[in-house]
C-alpha positions as CSV (number, residue, x, y, z in Angstrom):
1,X,11.2,10.9,26.2
2,X,10.1,13.9,28.3
3,X,9.4,13.5,32.0
4,X,5.8,12.4,32.4
5,X,5.6,12.0,36.1
6,X,2.9,14.7,36.4
7,X,1.0,12.7,33.6
8,X,-1.7,11.7,36.2
9,X,-4.9,12.4,37.7
10,X,-5.4,14.4,40.9
11,X,-7.0,11.4,42.8
12,X,-3.8,9.2,42.3
13,X,-2.0,11.7,44.5
14,X,-4.6,12.4,47.0
15,X,-4.7,8.4,47.4
16,X,-1.1,8.0,47.7
17,X,-1.0,10.7,50.4
18,X,-3.9,8.7,52.1
19,X,-2.0,5.5,52.1
20,X,1.2,7.5,53.3
21,X,-0.7,9.3,56.2
22,X,-2.4,5.9,57.5
23,X,0.5,3.7,57.6
24,X,0.1,1.8,54.3
25,X,3.2,3.3,52.8
26,X,4.9,0.0,52.6
27,X,1.8,-2.0,51.7
28,X,2.3,-3.9,48.2
29,X,-0.3,-4.3,45.5
30,X,-0.6,-6.0,42.1
31,X,-2.7,-4.4,39.3
32,X,-3.8,-5.7,36.0
33,X,-4.0,-3.6,32.8
34,X,-6.8,-5.1,30.7
35,X,-9.9,-4.1,28.6
36,X,-13.2,-5.5,28.7
37,X,-14.6,-5.3,24.8
38,X,-12.9,-5.5,21.6
39,X,-13.0,-2.3,19.6
40,X,-14.6,-2.2,16.1
41,X,-16.8,-5.2,16.9
42,X,-13.7,-6.9,15.9
43,X,-12.2,-10.2,16.5
44,X,-8.8,-9.2,18.2
45,X,-6.8,-6.2,19.3
46,X,-2.9,-5.7,18.8
47,X,-1.1,-4.7,21.9
48,X,1.0,-1.6,21.8
49,X,2.6,1.1,23.9
50,X,4.9,-1.0,26.0
51,X,8.0,1.0,24.8
52,X,6.6,4.4,26.0
53,X,5.7,2.8,29.3
54,X,9.0,1.5,29.5
55,X,10.5,5.1,28.9
56,X,8.0,6.7,31.4
57,X,9.0,4.3,34.1
58,X,12.7,5.0,33.5
59,X,12.1,8.6,33.6
60,X,9.8,8.7,36.6
61,X,10.9,11.5,39.0
62,X,9.4,14.5,40.6
63,X,11.2,17.5,40.0
64,X,11.6,20.6,42.0
65,X,9.1,22.7,39.9
66,X,6.5,19.6,40.2
67,X,6.9,19.7,44.2
68,X,6.5,23.4,44.1
69,X,3.3,23.3,42.2
70,X,2.0,20.5,44.3
71,X,2.7,22.5,47.3
72,X,0.8,25.4,45.7
73,X,-2.3,23.5,45.9
74,X,-2.5,23.4,49.5
75,X,-3.8,19.8,49.6
76,X,-0.5,17.8,50.1
77,X,1.4,17.5,53.5
78,X,5.1,18.6,53.8
79,X,6.2,15.0,54.8
80,X,4.3,13.5,51.7
81,X,6.2,16.1,49.5
82,X,9.4,15.0,51.0
83,X,8.7,11.4,50.3
84,X,7.9,12.3,46.6
85,X,11.4,14.2,46.3
86,X,12.9,10.7,46.4
87,X,10.4,8.8,44.3
88,X,11.2,6.2,42.0
89,X,9.8,2.8,41.0
90,X,11.1,-0.4,42.7
91,X,8.8,-2.8,41.8
92,X,8.1,-5.4,39.0
93,X,6.2,-5.3,35.6
94,X,5.3,-8.0,33.4
95,X,3.7,-7.3,30.0
96,X,2.6,-8.9,26.9
97,X,5.0,-8.1,23.9
98,X,4.0,-5.4,21.6
99,X,2.5,-6.7,18.3
100,X,0.7,-9.6,20.3
101,X,-2.9,-10.1,19.3
102,X,-4.9,-9.9,22.6
103,X,-8.4,-10.3,24.0
104,X,-10.8,-9.0,26.6
105,X,-9.8,-9.5,30.2
106,X,-6.3,-10.7,29.5
107,X,-3.8,-8.7,31.5
108,X,-1.8,-7.0,28.9
109,X,0.6,-5.8,31.8
110,X,0.8,-6.6,35.4
111,X,2.3,-4.4,37.9
112,X,3.6,-5.3,41.3
113,X,5.1,-3.0,44.0
114,X,4.5,-0.6,46.8
115,X,1.0,0.8,46.6
116,X,2.4,4.4,46.7
117,X,4.3,3.5,43.2
118,X,1.8,1.2,41.8
119,X,-1.1,3.7,42.4
120,X,0.8,6.5,40.6
121,X,1.3,4.7,37.5
122,X,-2.5,4.1,36.4
123,X,-3.1,6.9,34.3
124,X,0.0,7.3,32.5
125,X,0.0,3.5,31.5
126,X,-3.6,3.6,30.5
127,X,-2.9,6.8,28.4
128,X,-0.3,5.2,26.5
129,X,-1.5,1.7,26.3
130,X,-5.2,2.5,25.3
131,X,-4.3,4.7,22.5
132,X,-1.5,2.8,20.8
133,X,-3.4,-0.2,21.2
134,X,-6.3,1.2,19.5
135,X,-4.5,2.6,16.5
136,X,-2.4,-0.6,16.1
137,X,-5.5,-2.6,16.0
138,X,-7.1,-0.1,13.4
139,X,-4.2,-0.3,11.1
140,X,-4.3,-4.2,11.2
141,X,-7.6,-4.1,10.2
142,X,-7.1,-1.6,7.4
143,X,-3.9,-3.5,6.3
144,X,-6.1,-6.7,6.2
145,X,-8.8,-5.1,3.9
146,X,-6.0,-3.9,1.6
147,X,-4.7,-7.4,0.9
148,X,-1.4,-7.3,-0.9
149,X,-1.4,-3.6,-1.5
150,X,0.7,-1.5,0.9
151,X,-0.9,0.9,3.2
152,X,0.6,4.3,4.0
153,X,-0.4,6.3,7.0
154,X,-1.3,10.0,6.1
155,X,-3.1,11.1,9.1
156,X,-1.0,13.4,10.9
157,X,-2.9,16.8,9.9
158,X,-6.1,15.2,11.3
159,X,-4.6,13.6,14.6
160,X,-5.9,15.0,17.8
161,X,-2.5,16.9,18.6
162,X,1.3,16.3,18.1
163,X,1.7,13.1,20.4
164,X,-1.3,11.3,18.8
165,X,0.1,11.9,15.4
166,X,3.5,10.6,16.6
167,X,2.6,7.6,18.4
168,X,-0.3,7.1,16.1
169,X,2.1,6.8,13.2
170,X,4.2,4.1,15.5
171,X,1.3,2.2,16.4
172,X,0.2,2.3,12.8
173,X,3.4,0.7,11.6
174,X,3.2,-2.0,14.3
175,X,-0.2,-2.7,12.8
176,X,1.2,-3.3,9.4
177,X,1.4,0.1,7.6
178,X,4.5,0.2,5.2
179,X,5.2,4.0,5.6
180,X,4.0,7.5,7.1
181,X,3.9,10.6,5.9
182,X,5.0,12.0,9.4
183,X,8.6,13.0,9.0
184,X,9.0,13.5,12.9
185,X,7.7,9.7,13.6
186,X,9.9,8.7,10.4
187,X,13.1,10.4,12.3
188,X,12.2,9.2,15.8
189,X,11.2,5.5,15.2
190,X,12.8,4.8,11.8
191,X,9.7,4.4,10.1
192,X,9.9,4.7,6.1
193,X,8.3,8.1,4.9
194,X,6.4,8.6,1.7
195,X,4.2,11.3,0.1
196,X,3.6,12.8,-3.4
197,X,2.2,16.3,-3.9
198,X,-0.7,18.3,-2.9
199,X,-3.4,19.5,-5.2
200,X,-2.0,23.3,-4.5
201,X,1.3,22.2,-6.2
202,X,-0.7,21.6,-9.4
203,X,-2.6,24.9,-9.0
204,X,0.4,27.0,-8.8
205,X,1.7,26.1,-12.1
206,X,0.2,27.8,-15.3
207,X,-1.0,24.3,-16.3
208,X,-1.4,20.8,-15.0
209,X,1.0,19.5,-17.4
210,X,3.6,22.1,-16.6
211,X,3.2,21.2,-12.8
212,X,3.7,17.4,-13.7
213,X,6.7,18.2,-15.8
214,X,8.4,20.4,-13.0
215,X,7.8,17.6,-10.4
216,X,9.3,15.2,-12.7
217,X,12.3,17.2,-12.9
218,X,12.7,17.6,-9.4
219,X,11.9,14.1,-8.5
220,X,12.7,11.9,-11.6
221,X,13.4,8.6,-9.5
222,X,10.2,9.0,-7.4
223,X,7.6,10.7,-9.6
224,X,4.1,9.7,-8.5
225,X,1.7,12.5,-9.8
226,X,-1.6,13.5,-8.3
227,X,-4.3,13.5,-11.1
228,X,-7.7,14.6,-9.7
229,X,-6.9,18.4,-9.2
230,X,-9.0,19.4,-12.5
231,X,-10.3,16.2,-14.1
232,X,-8.8,12.7,-13.4
233,X,-9.6,10.9,-16.8
234,X,-10.0,14.0,-19.1
235,X,-6.8,15.9,-17.9
236,X,-4.9,14.2,-15.0
237,X,-4.4,10.8,-16.3
238,X,-3.4,11.9,-19.9
239,X,-0.8,14.5,-18.7
240,X,0.4,11.9,-16.2
241,X,0.9,9.5,-19.2
242,X,2.6,12.3,-21.2
243,X,5.1,12.9,-18.3
244,X,5.6,9.3,-17.7
245,X,6.5,8.4,-21.1
246,X,9.0,11.4,-21.2
247,X,10.5,9.9,-17.9
248,X,10.8,6.5,-19.4
249,X,12.4,7.9,-22.5
250,X,15.2,9.4,-20.4
251,X,15.8,6.3,-18.7
252,X,13.7,6.6,-15.5
253,X,10.9,4.4,-14.2
254,X,7.7,6.4,-13.9
255,X,6.3,5.4,-10.5
256,X,2.5,6.1,-11.1
257,X,-0.5,8.3,-10.1
258,X,-2.7,9.0,-7.2
259,X,-6.5,9.4,-7.0
260,X,-7.7,11.3,-4.2
261,X,-11.5,11.9,-4.9
262,X,-14.4,10.5,-6.9
263,X,-15.3,7.2,-7.3
264,X,-12.1,5.3,-6.9
265,X,-13.2,2.0,-8.4
266,X,-14.3,3.6,-11.7
267,X,-11.5,5.9,-12.1
268,X,-8.8,3.3,-11.2
269,X,-10.3,1.0,-13.6
270,X,-10.4,3.6,-16.4
271,X,-7.0,4.9,-15.3
272,X,-5.3,1.5,-15.4
273,X,-6.6,0.8,-18.8
274,X,-5.2,4.0,-20.0
275,X,-1.9,3.5,-18.5
276,X,-1.7,0.3,-19.9
277,X,-2.6,1.1,-23.3
278,X,0.2,3.9,-23.2
279,X,2.7,1.1,-22.5
280,X,3.0,2.3,-18.7
281,X,2.1,-1.2,-17.4
282,X,4.2,-0.9,-14.3
283,X,3.1,2.3,-13.2
284,X,1.1,2.0,-9.9
285,X,-2.2,3.6,-9.0
286,X,-2.5,4.8,-5.5
287,X,-5.9,5.5,-3.8
288,X,-6.7,7.8,-1.0
289,X,-9.7,9.8,0.3
290,X,-11.1,9.3,3.8
291,X,-10.6,5.5,3.5
292,X,-11.2,2.9,6.2
293,X,-11.2,-1.0,6.3
294,X,-14.8,-1.5,5.1
295,X,-14.4,1.2,2.1
296,X,-11.2,-0.5,1.2
297,X,-12.8,-3.9,1.4
298,X,-15.7,-2.7,-0.7
299,X,-13.7,-1.1,-3.4
300,X,-11.5,-4.1,-3.8
301,X,-14.5,-6.5,-4.0
302,X,-15.7,-4.3,-7.1
303,X,-12.5,-4.8,-8.8
304,X,-10.7,-1.5,-8.2
305,X,-7.2,-1.3,-10.0
306,X,-5.5,0.1,-6.8
307,X,-2.1,-1.0,-6.1
308,X,-1.4,0.9,-2.8
309,X,-3.5,2.8,-0.3
310,X,-3.2,6.1,1.6
311,X,-5.3,6.0,4.7
312,X,-5.3,9.1,7.1
313,X,-8.1,10.4,9.3
314,X,-10.4,7.3,9.9
315,X,-7.0,5.5,10.9
316,X,-5.1,8.0,13.1
317,X,-8.5,9.0,14.9
318,X,-10.0,5.6,14.9
319,X,-13.1,7.2,13.9
320,X,-15.4,4.6,14.4
321,X,-14.2,3.5,17.7
322,X,-12.5,6.5,19.2
323,X,-11.2,4.8,22.6
324,X,-10.2,1.7,24.1
325,X,-11.8,1.1,27.5
326,X,-8.5,-0.3,29.0
327,X,-8.6,-0.3,32.8
328,X,-6.0,-0.6,35.8
329,X,-7.5,-2.8,38.6
330,X,-6.2,-4.2,41.8
331,X,-6.0,-7.8,41.8
332,X,-3.9,-8.6,44.9
333,X,-2.4,-6.7,47.9
334,X,-0.3,-7.8,50.7
335,X,2.9,-7.1,52.7
336,X,6.6,-8.6,52.7
337,X,5.9,-10.4,49.4
338,X,2.8,-12.3,50.9
339,X,-0.2,-11.3,48.8
340,X,-3.9,-11.9,49.2
341,X,-6.2,-12.0,46.1
342,X,-8.9,-9.1,45.7
343,X,-12.1,-8.7,44.0
344,X,-14.0,-5.8,42.8
345,X,-17.7,-6.6,42.5
346,X,-20.1,-5.0,40.3
347,X,-23.9,-5.2,39.4
348,X,-22.7,-5.4,36.1
349,X,-21.1,-8.9,35.6
350,X,-18.5,-7.6,32.9
351,X,-17.1,-5.3,35.6
352,X,-16.5,-8.0,38.2
353,X,-12.8,-8.4,38.1
354,X,-10.4,-11.5,38.1
355,X,-8.6,-12.0,41.4
356,X,-5.1,-12.9,42.3
357,X,-1.8,-12.8,40.6
358,X,-2.4,-14.0,37.1
359,X,-0.6,-15.0,33.8
360,X,-1.9,-15.6,30.3
361,X,-1.4,-18.8,28.5
362,X,-2.0,-19.3,24.7
363,X,-2.7,-22.8,23.4
364,X,-1.4,-23.8,20.1
365,X,-2.2,-27.2,18.1
366,X,0.5,-29.2,16.5
367,X,0.1,-27.1,13.3
368,X,1.0,-24.0,15.1
369,X,-2.5,-22.3,15.2
370,X,-3.8,-20.7,18.3
371,X,-6.6,-22.7,20.0
372,X,-7.5,-20.7,23.0
373,X,-6.2,-18.6,25.6
374,X,-6.5,-19.2,29.4
375,X,-6.1,-16.8,32.1
376,X,-4.7,-18.7,35.2
377,X,-2.9,-18.0,38.4
378,X,0.6,-17.3,38.2
379,X,1.6,-20.5,39.9
380,X,-0.2,-23.0,37.5
381,X,1.3,-25.3,35.2
382,X,-0.2,-27.1,32.2
383,X,1.3,-30.4,30.8
384,X,0.9,-30.9,27.2
385,X,1.1,-34.7,28.0
386,X,-2.4,-35.0,29.0
387,X,-5.6,-33.3,27.8
388,X,-7.3,-30.2,29.3
389,X,-10.9,-29.3,29.6
390,X,-11.6,-25.6,29.6
391,X,-14.9,-23.9,30.1
392,X,-16.6,-20.6,29.4
393,X,-16.5,-18.7,32.8
394,X,-20.1,-17.2,32.3
395,X,-21.6,-19.9,30.3
396,X,-20.1,-22.7,32.0
397,X,-21.6,-25.4,30.1
398,X,-19.8,-24.6,27.0
399,X,-16.6,-26.6,27.4
400,X,-13.7,-27.5,24.9
401,X,-11.2,-30.2,25.6
402,X,-7.6,-29.3,24.4
403,X,-5.3,-32.3,23.3
404,X,-2.0,-32.3,21.4
405,X,-1.3,-28.8,22.3
406,X,1.7,-26.7,23.1
407,X,1.6,-23.5,25.4
408,X,2.9,-20.0,25.5
409,X,3.2,-17.9,28.5
410,X,2.4,-14.3,27.1
411,X,3.5,-12.2,30.1
412,X,7.3,-11.6,30.0
413,X,9.4,-9.8,32.7
414,X,10.3,-6.3,31.9
415,X,11.1,-4.9,35.4
416,X,12.5,-6.4,38.5
417,X,13.0,-4.4,41.5
418,X,12.5,-1.1,39.3
419,X,15.5,-2.1,36.9
420,X,14.5,-3.1,33.3
421,X,15.5,-6.7,32.6
422,X,14.5,-7.0,29.0
423,X,16.0,-5.7,25.7
424,X,13.2,-3.7,23.6
425,X,12.9,-4.9,20.1
426,X,13.2,-2.5,17.1
427,X,9.8,-1.1,15.4
428,X,10.6,-3.2,12.5
429,X,11.0,-6.5,14.6
430,X,7.7,-5.7,16.3
431,X,6.0,-5.4,13.0
432,X,7.3,-8.6,11.7
433,X,6.4,-10.3,14.9
434,X,2.9,-9.0,14.9
435,X,2.5,-10.1,11.3
436,X,3.7,-13.8,12.3
437,X,1.5,-13.8,15.5
438,X,-1.6,-13.2,13.6
439,X,-0.7,-15.8,11.1
440,X,-1.3,-18.2,14.0
441,X,-5.0,-17.3,14.1
442,X,-7.5,-18.6,11.9
443,X,-9.1,-16.3,9.2
444,X,-12.6,-16.6,10.9
445,X,-11.2,-14.7,14.1
446,X,-9.5,-12.0,11.7
447,X,-12.8,-11.4,9.7
448,X,-13.6,-7.7,9.7
449,X,-17.5,-8.1,9.9
450,X,-19.0,-10.8,12.5
451,X,-15.7,-12.5,13.4
452,X,-15.7,-15.8,15.2
453,X,-15.1,-15.4,18.8
454,X,-11.9,-16.6,20.1
455,X,-11.9,-18.6,23.3
456,X,-10.5,-16.8,26.4
457,X,-11.4,-18.8,29.7
458,X,-10.4,-18.9,33.2
459,X,-8.5,-21.8,34.8
460,X,-10.5,-24.1,36.8
461,X,-8.5,-22.8,39.7
462,X,-8.9,-19.3,39.3
463,X,-12.6,-19.7,38.3
464,X,-12.9,-21.4,41.7
465,X,-11.2,-18.6,43.6
466,X,-13.3,-16.0,41.9
467,X,-16.4,-17.8,42.9
468,X,-15.2,-18.4,46.6
469,X,-14.3,-14.6,46.9
470,X,-17.7,-13.7,45.5
471,X,-19.6,-15.9,48.0
472,X,-17.4,-14.5,50.7
473,X,-18.2,-11.0,50.1
474,X,-22.0,-11.8,49.5
475,X,-22.0,-13.5,53.1
476,X,-20.2,-10.7,54.8
477,X,-22.8,-8.1,53.3
478,X,-25.7,-10.2,54.5
479,X,-24.1,-10.5,57.8
480,X,-23.7,-6.6,58.1
481,X,-27.2,-6.0,57.0
482,X,-28.5,-8.6,59.7
483,X,-26.3,-6.7,62.5
484,X,-27.8,-3.2,61.4
485,X,-31.3,-4.7,61.4
486,X,-30.8,-5.9,65.0
């Protein structure tokens, strides 16, 4: 991965210089990475982007040309630039594994270290985590809508630039897509690649039949024909059947057809009947054409005879929810390893942060189904030998008593004192893990429309700390106002 140290906002560096000048160079801080609302009005999100964050941290160095550019801005002092010359990350990072279903306000990542270091990481971490989590979540929804039919990611040409196309393909694979059309993503991440031919291939030959025969000669073991260049049912499917039967007679397996326009339900049903009547019962039908989870769900509900799906624009651009509102907020500050909880207050209740060094605990019933998540202080322990009553932090009368549970802490160590302490899983392992984790949630939570709200509460200890800090801040404001009035 390229050095992305300069992938930051100017104010990160100006704040770093401010800390440096004002004697805060050794102040320590803890930041949480989380989002406040689920994309797509959905029931869950799929965490992604950790591997890219790890690569970013391990390559974090200011190079001479970077320092020369910063000096040319006439903003930064020489002593501060000298500090940057030897800059590297020496702190701790804990994170939720890629592929894990996550929910609002849960720390996906926790960053602890010198304020000069932790401040710089904000922009790049959010850039990497927000995008991949968004696309992995979108892909998971598309795959869920497709049922047993595999989904191929076809979005590179519509992605917002090369990086979005490559990392989007990676995230889509985490979300459950079986392959990508993106060759570079396939090479870089080991994602299976797939594709057929374009309409231009058919148009370049004297006839559609000749185009199909030429393709079959070129790829006899992998012949899937695009049938809607002229007329899917009157021309494309009949010609595909001729070529398919010719391949079968030569001992090859005819893979099938792809329909890329028109009424996919109607056309696939007709095409299926024609293929079956010709004896090509094992030939598959691939559907594409600006698909998303809602369209796929509707097409399947109408009985479409589609076996696999090619999804591009709506997936890679997350068209109906183009950003994940992930944030990076201070939770504690201190010195020499002694931290004090910090809280951001807002008129908007949803923007009031949760203070302190926290963890996320997932509770499962004895059948292995996820019951609830608890955001708790890092030193809290929960025993499965006794019941636990949790409550909604806003509507506190909403309570649930958990019994016969087992727990799992979701945040795991990634860096300690600047050194990576974990082995990153392969992308295929992440995909398998994500599928397994989603299986622990009830279908009502994973429903595409109007999903059931999964319980995410604060521990009583964290809730009390938050209320105490809110009251303290309120009293300080009132006291200051009184003094000003005097």
